[in-house]
N, CA and C atoms as an extended XYZ file, in Angstrom:
498
Properties=species:S:1:pos:R:3:atomname:S:1:resname:S:1:resid:I:1 pbc="F F F"
N        -7.659        2.518      -30.682 N   MET     1
C        -7.592        3.221      -29.341 CA  MET     1
C        -8.147        4.284      -28.814 C   MET     1
N        -7.440        5.158      -30.189 N   MET     2
C        -7.990        6.749      -30.155 CA  MET     2
C        -9.745        6.837      -30.004 C   MET     2
N       -10.411        6.424      -30.835 N   GLU     3
C       -11.885        6.030      -30.610 CA  GLU     3
C       -12.355        5.865      -28.773 C   GLU     3
N       -11.518        4.507      -27.932 N   LYS     4
C       -11.821        4.725      -26.864 CA  LYS     4
C       -11.645        5.800      -25.871 C   LYS     4
N       -10.348        6.146      -26.198 N   ILE     5
C        -9.857        7.360      -25.161 CA  ILE     5
C       -10.814        8.280      -25.859 C   ILE     5
N       -11.147        9.045      -26.834 N   ASP     6
C       -11.969       10.039      -26.676 CA  ASP     6
C       -13.845        9.624      -26.623 C   ASP     6
N       -14.604        8.590      -26.659 N   GLU     7
C       -15.367        8.163      -25.671 CA  GLU     7
C       -15.567        8.174      -24.402 C   GLU     7
N       -13.969        8.199      -24.034 N   ASN     8
C       -14.645        7.718      -22.175 CA  ASN     8
C       -14.290        8.738      -21.831 C   ASN     8
N       -12.777        9.048      -22.171 N   VAL     9
C       -12.694       11.306      -22.064 CA  VAL     9
C       -14.319       11.794      -22.063 C   VAL     9
N       -15.349       11.605      -23.112 N   GLY    10
C       -16.403       12.332      -23.254 CA  GLY    10
C       -17.374       11.424      -22.133 C   GLY    10
N       -16.663       10.605      -21.390 N   LYS    11
C       -17.936        9.857      -20.429 CA  LYS    11
C       -17.757       10.741      -19.289 C   LYS    11
N       -16.130       11.188      -19.148 N   LEU    12
C       -15.956       12.124      -18.039 CA  LEU    12
C       -16.447       13.183      -17.425 C   LEU    12
N       -16.112       14.416      -18.765 N   VAL    13
C       -16.192       15.696      -19.088 CA  VAL    13
C       -18.039       15.773      -18.634 C   VAL    13
N       -19.038       14.291      -19.279 N   ALA    14
C       -20.606       14.377      -19.216 CA  ALA    14
C       -20.924       14.173      -17.985 C   ALA    14
N       -19.938       13.388      -16.671 N   ALA    15
C       -20.263       12.844      -15.741 CA  ALA    15
C       -19.781       13.811      -14.572 C   ALA    15
N       -18.600       15.003      -14.636 N   LEU    16
C       -18.380       16.173      -14.172 CA  LEU    16
C       -18.980       17.539      -14.339 C   LEU    16
N       -20.271       17.574      -16.060 N   LYS    17
C       -20.643       18.438      -15.954 CA  LYS    17
C       -21.773       18.106      -15.216 C   LYS    17
N       -22.397       16.782      -15.214 N   GLU    18
C       -23.551       16.287      -13.959 CA  GLU    18
C       -23.353       16.630      -12.777 C   GLU    18
N       -22.103       16.482      -11.836 N   THR    19
C       -22.188       16.168      -11.016 CA  THR    19
C       -21.725       17.960      -10.771 C   THR    19
N       -21.394       19.016      -11.345 N   GLY    20
C       -21.034       20.729      -11.124 CA  GLY    20
C       -19.958       20.311      -10.796 C   GLY    20
N       -19.201       19.655      -10.835 N   GLU    21
C       -17.384       19.514      -11.000 CA  GLU    21
C       -16.323       20.093      -11.897 C   GLU    21
N       -17.721       20.366      -13.364 N   PHE    22
C       -16.890       20.592      -14.228 CA  PHE    22
C       -15.559       21.804      -13.893 C   PHE    22
N       -16.441       22.547      -14.044 N   GLU    23
C       -16.133       24.291      -13.884 CA  GLU    23
C       -14.757       24.444      -12.787 C   GLU    23
N       -14.869       23.280      -11.840 N   ASN    24
C       -13.730       23.164      -11.311 CA  ASN    24
C       -12.510       22.683      -11.102 C   ASN    24
N       -12.125       20.940      -12.724 N   THR    25
C       -11.861       20.773      -12.604 CA  THR    25
C       -10.680       20.548      -13.886 C   THR    25
N        -9.171       20.540      -13.621 N   LEU    26
C        -8.172       20.794      -14.464 CA  LEU    26
C        -8.270       19.411      -15.313 C   LEU    26
N        -7.910       18.757      -16.788 N   ILE    27
C        -7.999       17.986      -17.972 CA  ILE    27
C        -6.421       18.328      -18.285 C   ILE    27
N        -6.338       17.284      -18.376 N   PHE    28
C        -4.268       17.109      -19.423 CA  PHE    28
C        -5.082       16.075      -20.282 C   PHE    28
N        -4.325       16.321      -21.404 N   TYR    29
C        -4.961       15.494      -22.536 CA  TYR    29
C        -3.102       15.617      -23.367 C   TYR    29
N        -2.538       14.484      -23.246 N   PHE    30
C        -1.684       14.205      -23.945 CA  PHE    30
C        -0.670       13.090      -23.854 C   PHE    30
N         0.159       12.307      -24.933 N   SER    31
C         0.730       11.480      -24.981 CA  SER    31
C         2.155       11.448      -24.960 C   SER    31
N         2.435       10.266      -24.091 N   ASP    32
C         3.689        9.707      -23.805 CA  ASP    32
C         4.794       10.095      -25.421 C   ASP    32
N         4.779       10.406      -26.420 N   ASN    33
C         5.666       10.383      -26.934 CA  ASN    33
C         4.739       10.419      -28.812 C   ASN    33
N         5.827       10.756      -29.777 N   GLY    34
C         4.739       10.817      -31.172 CA  GLY    34
C         4.229        9.981      -31.350 C   GLY    34
N         3.654        9.909      -32.326 N   ALA    35
C         2.713        8.771      -33.181 CA  ALA    35
C         3.802        8.159      -33.980 C   ALA    35
N         3.379        6.686      -34.642 N   ALA    36
C         3.786        5.639      -35.130 CA  ALA    36
C         4.133        6.222      -36.415 C   ALA    36
N         5.642        4.752      -36.384 N   SER    37
C         6.031        5.668      -37.981 CA  SER    37
C         4.835        5.465      -38.634 C   SER    37
N         4.349        4.608      -38.814 N   HIS    38
C         3.590        4.202      -40.387 CA  HIS    38
C         2.992        6.145      -40.815 C   HIS    38
N         2.763        5.969      -39.714 N   VAL    39
C         1.695        8.178      -40.399 CA  VAL    39
C         2.958        8.693      -40.586 C   VAL    39
N         3.641        8.650      -40.180 N   GLY    40
C         5.382        9.594      -40.834 CA  GLY    40
C         5.005       11.085      -39.492 C   GLY    40
N         5.481       11.932      -40.371 N   ASP    41
C         5.179       13.119      -39.587 CA  ASP    41
C         3.962       13.772      -39.309 C   ASP    41
N         3.022       12.639      -40.578 N   MET    42
C         2.051       14.260      -39.859 CA  MET    42
C         1.095       13.993      -38.774 C   MET    42
N         1.347       13.127      -37.712 N   MET    43
C         0.451       13.304      -36.884 CA  MET    43
C         0.937       14.447      -35.629 C   MET    43
N         2.812       14.372      -35.829 N   ASN    44
C         3.470       14.986      -35.270 CA  ASN    44
C         4.033       17.049      -35.549 C   ASN    44
N         2.869       17.269      -36.530 N   SER    45
C         3.721       18.378      -36.970 CA  SER    45
C         3.420       19.306      -35.788 C   SER    45
N         4.423       20.601      -35.780 N   PRO    46
C         5.778       21.119      -36.564 CA  PRO    46
C         6.834       20.413      -36.724 C   PRO    46
N         6.948       19.250      -35.850 N   TYR    47
C         8.020       18.447      -35.570 CA  TYR    47
C         8.478       17.314      -35.796 C   TYR    47
N         9.597       16.922      -36.582 N   PHE    48
C        10.437       16.276      -37.707 CA  PHE    48
C        10.444       15.158      -36.422 C   PHE    48
N        10.140       13.495      -37.205 N   GLY    49
C        10.531       12.581      -36.731 CA  GLY    49
C         8.844       11.767      -36.415 C   GLY    49
N         9.003       10.703      -35.374 N   PHE    50
C         8.126        9.800      -35.126 CA  PHE    50
C         8.634        9.077      -33.941 C   PHE    50
N         7.641        8.219      -33.063 N   LYS    51
C         7.561        6.979      -32.049 CA  LYS    51
C         9.081        6.386      -32.161 C   LYS    51
N         9.779        5.927      -31.087 N   SER    52
C        10.933        5.452      -30.945 CA  SER    52
C        12.002        6.319      -31.458 C   SER    52
N        12.384        7.378      -31.831 N   ARG    53
C        13.612        8.067      -32.380 CA  ARG    53
C        13.441        9.137      -31.202 C   ARG    53
N        14.807       10.151      -31.539 N   VAL    54
C        15.294       11.220      -30.818 CA  VAL    54
C        14.702       12.249      -30.788 C   VAL    54
N        14.122       12.676      -32.392 N   TRP    55
C        13.696       14.064      -33.173 CA  TRP    55
C        12.993       14.654      -32.632 C   TRP    55
N        12.387       15.185      -32.699 N   GLU    56
C        11.020       16.130      -31.849 CA  GLU    56
C        10.191       15.544      -32.079 C   GLU    56
N         9.866       14.731      -33.330 N   GLY    57
C         8.628       14.124      -33.559 CA  GLY    57
C         8.339       13.240      -32.200 C   GLY    57
N         9.094       12.517      -31.858 N   SER    58
C         9.277       11.496      -30.876 CA  SER    58
C         9.433       12.042      -29.105 C   SER    58
N        10.415       13.045      -29.114 N   THR    59
C        10.387       13.405      -27.615 CA  THR    59
C         9.368       14.518      -27.215 C   THR    59
N         9.120       15.672      -28.590 N   LYS    60
C         8.219       16.031      -28.122 CA  LYS    60
C         7.266       16.297      -28.659 C   LYS    60
N         5.424       16.819      -27.225 N   THR    61
C         4.750       16.565      -27.835 CA  THR    61
C         3.200       17.118      -27.631 C   THR    61
N         2.471       17.603      -28.534 N   HIS    62
C         1.183       18.665      -27.938 CA  HIS    62
C        -0.229       18.141      -26.527 C   HIS    62
N        -0.145       19.002      -25.537 N   CYS    63
C        -0.663       18.725      -24.808 CA  CYS    63
C        -2.152       19.445      -24.790 C   CYS    63
N        -3.601       19.055      -24.699 N   ILE    64
C        -4.381       19.731      -24.782 CA  ILE    64
C        -4.719       20.250      -23.060 C   ILE    64
N        -5.341       21.073      -22.690 N   ALA    65
C        -6.056       21.366      -21.063 CA  ALA    65
C        -6.609       21.984      -21.170 C   ALA    65
N        -7.792       21.453      -20.566 N   SER    66
C        -9.215       22.235      -20.371 CA  SER    66
C        -9.399       22.233      -18.532 C   SER    66
N        -9.649       23.334      -18.989 N   TRP    67
C        -9.875       24.318      -17.039 CA  TRP    67
C       -10.529       25.299      -17.500 C   TRP    67
N       -12.239       25.162      -17.298 N   PRO    68
C       -13.311       26.621      -17.591 CA  PRO    68
C       -12.735       27.351      -17.130 C   PRO    68
N       -13.095       28.465      -16.795 N   LYS    69
C       -13.251       29.773      -16.519 CA  LYS    69
C       -11.378       30.114      -15.834 C   LYS    69
N       -10.755       29.128      -16.269 N   VAL    70
C        -9.050       29.560      -15.996 CA  VAL    70
C        -7.995       29.777      -17.592 C   VAL    70
N        -8.592       28.279      -17.876 N   ILE    71
C        -7.774       29.104      -19.610 CA  ILE    71
C        -8.614       29.310      -20.404 C   ILE    71
N        -8.399       30.021      -21.346 N   GLN    72
C        -9.387       30.966      -22.222 CA  GLN    72
C        -9.420       30.553      -23.667 C   GLN    72
N       -10.845       29.718      -23.875 N   PRO    73
C       -10.798       28.887      -24.917 CA  PRO    73
C        -9.721       29.432      -26.048 C   PRO    73
N        -9.400       28.545      -27.169 N   ASP    74
C        -8.218       28.718      -28.346 CA  ASP    74
C        -7.680       29.666      -27.961 C   ASP    74
N        -6.467       29.150      -26.668 N   THR    75
C        -5.545       29.707      -26.418 CA  THR    75
C        -4.530       28.597      -27.008 C   THR    75
N        -2.982       28.785      -27.255 N   ILE    76
C        -2.138       27.947      -27.418 CA  ILE    76
C        -0.700       28.233      -26.761 C   ILE    76
N         0.072       28.190      -26.124 N   THR    77
C         1.151       28.540      -25.907 CA  THR    77
C         2.009       27.442      -26.268 C   THR    77
N         3.924       28.279      -26.553 N   ASP    78
C         4.956       27.491      -27.100 CA  ASP    78
C         5.620       27.299      -26.150 C   ASP    78
N         5.200       27.058      -24.796 N   SER    79
C         5.344       27.301      -23.649 CA  SER    79
C         6.241       25.873      -23.263 C   SER    79
N         7.069       25.576      -22.913 N   ILE    80
C         7.672       23.912      -23.059 CA  ILE    80
C         7.607       23.240      -20.772 C   ILE    80
N         6.592       22.249      -21.712 N   GLY    81
C         6.541       21.459      -20.258 CA  GLY    81
C         6.871       19.911      -20.447 C   GLY    81
N         6.752       19.545      -19.240 N   TRP    82
C         6.930       17.289      -19.615 CA  TRP    82
C         6.129       17.242      -18.555 C   TRP    82
N         6.073       16.204      -18.694 N   VAL    83
C         5.590       14.755      -18.304 CA  VAL    83
C         5.793       15.163      -16.561 C   VAL    83
N         7.182       15.500      -16.312 N   GLY    84
C         7.385       16.307      -14.870 CA  GLY    84
C         6.553       17.118      -13.994 C   GLY    84
N         6.074       18.427      -14.809 N   ASP    85
C         5.563       18.938      -14.567 CA  ASP    85
C         3.818       19.267      -13.673 C   ASP    85
N         3.487       18.079      -14.134 N   ILE    86
C         2.163       17.618      -13.807 CA  ILE    86
C         1.906       17.233      -12.481 C   ILE    86
N         2.559       16.604      -11.481 N   LEU    87
C         2.815       16.903      -10.148 CA  LEU    87
C         2.859       18.019       -9.554 C   LEU    87
N         4.264       18.614       -9.283 N   PRO    88
C         4.204       20.105       -9.410 CA  PRO    88
C         3.100       20.702       -9.358 C   PRO    88
N         2.266       20.338      -10.133 N   THR    89
C         1.241       21.547      -10.758 CA  THR    89
C         0.398       21.348      -10.073 C   THR    89
N        -0.022       19.860       -9.980 N   CYS    90
C        -1.249       19.774       -9.009 CA  CYS    90
C        -1.088       19.615       -7.330 C   CYS    90
N        -0.165       19.841       -6.758 N   LEU    91
C         0.059       19.718       -6.033 CA  LEU    91
C         0.216       21.631       -5.697 C   LEU    91
N        -0.023       22.200       -6.381 N   GLU    92
C         0.675       23.927       -5.922 CA  GLU    92
C        -0.933       24.418       -6.101 C   GLU    92
N        -2.092       23.870       -6.993 N   LEU    93
C        -3.385       23.670       -7.256 CA  LEU    93
C        -4.084       23.014       -5.826 C   LEU    93
N        -3.779       22.637       -5.181 N   ALA    94
C        -3.993       21.746       -4.200 CA  ALA    94
C        -3.755       22.141       -2.439 C   ALA    94
N        -3.410       23.474       -3.147 N   GLY    95
C        -2.607       24.116       -2.162 CA  GLY    95
C        -2.056       23.272       -0.751 C   GLY    95
N        -1.139       22.597       -1.030 N   THR    96
C        -0.162       21.438       -0.238 CA  THR    96
C         1.022       21.102       -1.207 C   THR    96
N         2.319       20.675       -0.714 N   THR    97
C         3.400       20.630       -0.797 CA  THR    97
C         3.789       18.523       -0.653 C   THR    97
N         5.053       18.329       -0.974 N   TYR    98
C         5.113       17.370       -1.317 CA  TYR    98
C         5.540       16.135        0.034 C   TYR    98
N         5.234       15.880        0.155 N   PRO    99
C         6.033       14.805        1.490 CA  PRO    99
C         7.677       14.951        1.520 C   PRO    99
N         9.038       15.541        2.452 N   GLU   100
C         9.259       14.929        2.645 CA  GLU   100
C         9.842       14.064        2.785 C   GLU   100
N         8.927       13.104        3.651 N   THR   101
C         9.451       11.374        4.324 CA  THR   101
C         8.359       10.959        3.991 C   THR   101
N         8.245        9.914        3.567 N   PHE   102
C         7.086        8.724        3.589 CA  PHE   102
C         7.078        7.499        4.287 C   PHE   102
N         6.326        7.248        5.073 N   ARG   103
C         6.279        5.812        5.862 CA  ARG   103
C         7.972        6.207        7.059 C   ARG   103
N         8.214        6.837        7.199 N   GLY   104
C         9.556        7.274        7.593 CA  GLY   104
C        11.076        7.164        6.765 C   GLY   104
N        11.040        7.094        5.411 N   VAL   105
C        11.750        7.342        4.559 CA  VAL   105
C        11.754        8.918        4.435 C   VAL   105
N        13.474        8.984        3.636 N   LYS   106
C        13.217       10.914        3.268 CA  LYS   106
C        12.651       10.333        2.085 C   LYS   106
N        12.170       11.300        0.946 N   THR   107
C        11.911       11.280       -0.483 CA  THR   107
C        12.949       12.319       -1.428 C   THR   107
N        12.903       11.899       -2.483 N   SER   108
C        13.550       12.817       -3.205 CA  SER   108
C        12.491       14.088       -3.823 C   SER   108
N        12.522       15.008       -3.603 N   PRO   109
C        11.874       15.745       -4.304 CA  PRO   109
C        11.165       15.981       -5.498 C   PRO   109
N        10.100       16.291       -6.364 N   PRO   110
C         9.974       15.715       -7.411 CA  PRO   110
C        11.158       16.874       -8.379 C   PRO   110
N        10.683       16.584       -9.877 N   GLU   111
C        11.869       17.256      -10.935 CA  GLU   111
C        11.148       17.819      -12.041 C   GLU   111
N         9.700       17.946      -11.267 N   GLY   112
C         8.974       18.904      -12.297 CA  GLY   112
C         9.098       19.929      -11.420 C   GLY   112
N         8.141       21.190      -12.033 N   ARG   113
C         8.009       22.794      -11.949 CA  ARG   113
C         6.257       22.438      -12.047 C   ARG   113
N         5.966       23.243      -11.197 N   SER   114
C         4.557       23.618      -11.191 CA  SER   114
C         4.294       24.621      -12.638 C   SER   114
N         3.607       24.176      -13.625 N   ILE   115
C         3.180       25.261      -15.023 CA  ILE   115
C         2.212       26.154      -14.772 C   ILE   115
N         1.270       26.335      -13.603 N   VAL   116
C         0.103       26.885      -13.731 CA  VAL   116
C         0.219       28.173      -13.944 C   VAL   116
N         1.166       29.308      -13.845 N   PRO   117
C         1.201       29.784      -14.706 CA  PRO   117
C         1.389       30.347      -15.877 C   PRO   117
N         1.481       29.568      -16.519 N   VAL   118
C         1.290       28.713      -18.690 CA  VAL   118
C        -0.252       28.527      -18.598 C   VAL   118
N        -0.731       27.600      -17.586 N   LEU   119
C        -2.620       27.257      -17.800 CA  LEU   119
C        -3.296       28.709      -17.691 C   LEU   119
N        -2.885       29.744      -16.676 N   LYS   120
C        -3.516       30.995      -16.277 CA  LYS   120
C        -2.907       32.260      -17.293 C   LYS   120
N        -1.745       31.406      -18.822 N   GLY   121
C        -1.843       31.975      -19.682 CA  GLY   121
C        -0.982       32.996      -19.356 C   GLY   121
N        -0.146       33.119      -18.948 N   GLN   122
C         1.629       33.546      -18.502 CA  GLN   122
C         2.208       32.584      -19.753 C   GLN   122
N         3.774       33.409      -19.893 N   GLU   123
C         4.497       33.062      -19.971 CA  GLU   123
C         5.897       31.817      -19.504 C   GLU   123
N         6.832       31.528      -19.568 N   ILE   124
C         7.605       30.818      -18.064 CA  ILE   124
C         8.664       30.187      -18.693 C   ILE   124
N        10.218       31.169      -18.525 N   ALA   125
C        11.398       30.782      -19.060 CA  ALA   125
C        11.210       28.496      -19.025 C   ALA   125
N        11.659       28.589      -20.716 N   PRO   126
C        12.108       27.191      -20.499 CA  PRO   126
C        12.442       26.115      -19.188 C   PRO   126
N        12.791       25.258      -19.205 N   PRO   127
C        13.916       24.258      -17.796 CA  PRO   127
C        14.806       23.992      -18.109 C   PRO   127
N        16.138       24.172      -17.401 N   GLU   128
C        17.842       24.494      -18.043 CA  GLU   128
C        17.799       23.143      -18.992 C   GLU   128
N        17.440       22.646      -18.455 N   PHE   129
C        17.549       20.888      -19.095 CA  PHE   129
C        16.711       20.145      -19.294 C   PHE   129
N        15.911       19.379      -20.326 N   LEU   130
C        15.260       18.542      -20.046 CA  LEU   130
C        15.917       17.548      -21.410 C   LEU   130
N        15.611       16.084      -20.752 N   PHE   131
C        16.293       15.119      -20.889 CA  PHE   131
C        15.657       13.757      -21.570 C   PHE   131
N        15.782       12.950      -22.428 N   SER   132
C        14.650       12.084      -23.033 CA  SER   132
C        15.314       10.369      -22.596 C   SER   132
N        14.816        9.193      -22.772 N   ASN   133
C        15.044        7.970      -22.716 CA  ASN   133
C        14.452        7.213      -23.486 C   ASN   133
N        14.701        6.737      -24.285 N   ASP   134
C        14.045        5.416      -25.192 CA  ASP   134
C        14.619        4.309      -24.656 C   ASP   134
N        14.413        3.706      -23.477 N   LYS   135
C        14.842        1.795      -23.720 CA  LYS   135
C        16.343        1.591      -22.907 C   LYS   135
N        16.711        2.907      -22.816 N   GLY   136
C        18.223        3.600      -22.165 CA  GLY   136
C        19.167        2.852      -23.738 C   GLY   136
N        18.669        2.637      -24.383 N   GLN   137
C        19.528        2.771      -25.796 CA  GLN   137
C        19.747        4.005      -26.959 C   GLN   137
N        18.690        5.284      -26.397 N   GLN   138
C        19.493        6.341      -27.099 CA  GLN   138
C        18.312        7.489      -25.987 C   GLN   138
N        19.289        9.008      -26.888 N   GLY   139
C        18.947       10.094      -25.783 CA  GLY   139
C        19.011       10.735      -26.454 C   GLY   139
N        18.201       12.210      -25.565 N   VAL   140
C        18.526       13.280      -25.882 CA  VAL   140
C        18.211       14.272      -24.670 C   VAL   140
N        19.132       15.388      -24.737 N   ILE   141
C        19.468       16.701      -23.425 CA  ILE   141
C        19.020       18.081      -24.192 C   ILE   141
N        17.738       18.061      -23.881 N   PHE   142
C        17.932       20.121      -24.413 CA  PHE   142
C        18.649       20.672      -23.782 C   PHE   142
N        19.346       21.732      -24.554 N   LYS   143
C        19.637       23.150      -23.861 CA  LYS   143
C        19.406       24.657      -24.332 C   LYS   143
N        18.001       24.867      -24.206 N   GLY   144
C        17.729       26.120      -25.022 CA  GLY   144
C        17.677       24.966      -27.066 C   GLY   144
N        17.857       26.195      -27.386 N   ARG   145
C        17.836       25.672      -28.258 CA  ARG   145
C        19.203       24.535      -29.268 C   ARG   145
N        19.873       24.085      -28.358 N   TRP   146
C        20.920       23.430      -28.337 CA  TRP   146
C        20.472       21.979      -28.094 C   TRP   146
N        20.659       20.734      -28.254 N   LYS   147
C        20.759       19.098      -28.327 CA  LYS   147
C        21.808       18.851      -28.585 C   LYS   147
N        21.723       17.127      -27.662 N   LEU   148
C        22.821       16.435      -27.612 CA  LEU   148
C        21.958       15.236      -28.080 C   LEU   148
N        22.465       14.277      -29.511 N   LEU   149
C        21.108       12.935      -29.874 CA  LEU   149
C        22.395       11.615      -29.270 C   LEU   149
N        21.772       11.191      -29.021 N   ILE   150
C        23.024       10.026      -28.547 CA  ILE   150
C        22.277        8.622      -29.181 C   ILE   150
N        22.760        7.851      -30.288 N   GLU   151
C        22.006        6.884      -30.720 CA  GLU   151
C        23.120        5.554      -30.414 C   GLU   151
N        22.724        4.469      -30.217 N   PRO   152
C        24.336        3.507      -30.128 CA  PRO   152
C        25.553        3.750      -31.540 C   PRO   152
N        26.273        3.737      -30.991 N   GLY   153
C        27.413        3.846      -32.031 CA  GLY   153
C        27.304        5.190      -32.211 C   GLY   153
N        26.499        6.695      -32.232 N   TRP   154
C        27.072        7.412      -32.649 CA  TRP   154
C        26.620        8.723      -32.340 C   TRP   154
N        27.776        9.676      -32.004 N   TYR   155
C        27.101       11.037      -30.665 CA  TYR   155
C        27.208       12.539      -31.819 C   TYR   155
N        26.415       12.992      -32.608 N   PRO   156
C        26.486       14.182      -33.100 CA  PRO   156
C        26.256       15.125      -32.285 C   PRO   156
N        25.662       15.877      -32.243 N   ILE   157
C        24.988       16.948      -31.634 CA  ILE   157
C        24.708       17.999      -33.092 C   ILE   157
N        23.952       18.521      -32.879 N   TYR   158
C        22.457       17.988      -33.612 CA  TYR   158
C        21.635       19.887      -33.174 C   TYR   158
N        22.300       20.683      -34.320 N   LEU   159
C        21.612       22.622      -34.241 CA  LEU   159
C        20.303       22.319      -34.518 C   LEU   159
N        19.060       22.261      -33.571 N   GLU   160
C        17.857       22.745      -33.584 CA  GLU   160
C        17.632       23.703      -34.802 C   GLU   160
N        16.566       22.846      -36.068 N   GLY   161
C        16.175       23.493      -36.953 CA  GLY   161
C        17.330       23.853      -37.793 C   GLY   161
N        18.593       23.237      -37.668 N   SER   162
C        19.508       23.506      -38.730 CA  SER   162
C        19.612       22.684      -40.218 C   SER   162
N        19.121       21.714      -39.380 N   GLY   163
C        18.908       20.221      -40.830 CA  GLY   163
C        20.514       19.972      -40.689 C   GLY   163
N        21.283       20.440      -39.548 N   HIS   164
C        22.857       19.662      -39.732 CA  HIS   164
C        23.600       19.344      -38.180 C   HIS   164
N        23.985       17.970      -38.849 N   SER   165
C        24.870       17.445      -37.397 CA  SER   165
C        26.358       18.915      -37.274 C   SER   165
N        27.351       18.431      -36.396 N   ILE   166
C        28.558       18.752      -36.553 CA  ILE   166
C        29.279       17.661      -35.644 C   ILE   166
């Protein structure tokens, strides 16, 4: 699967360069969750855990962004974002806003926030809370350095980085 994704992203980039739009295009490349359990933590470093769990190796993934002339090559940020930030980011870049109504029905505003400052090399404060849920069976709520893990039958609070539940 990864080979086909890589092949087709390459075709997309080639087409953008051919049409002269590559320099004006923001590309996000990221996963929905951590790597499969059969590869263990190998693909999720520096995070512990893997897909379908509530540890960082499942709930946090890396993101690669390309935006020539805006994102400096070889830059890395530790700023925290989530998939819900993509829409507000694209709306800001398009110079528009999310509609308050659609076909006469009131809409709810997007839950994310624009990460344009991060793409331009600035730091932003982490979201106040981040929530992740896997099939309604388990979840994790992040608040700063704290997180609450929720799995069927147990509800420990885990201090990130300490290796201890309380």
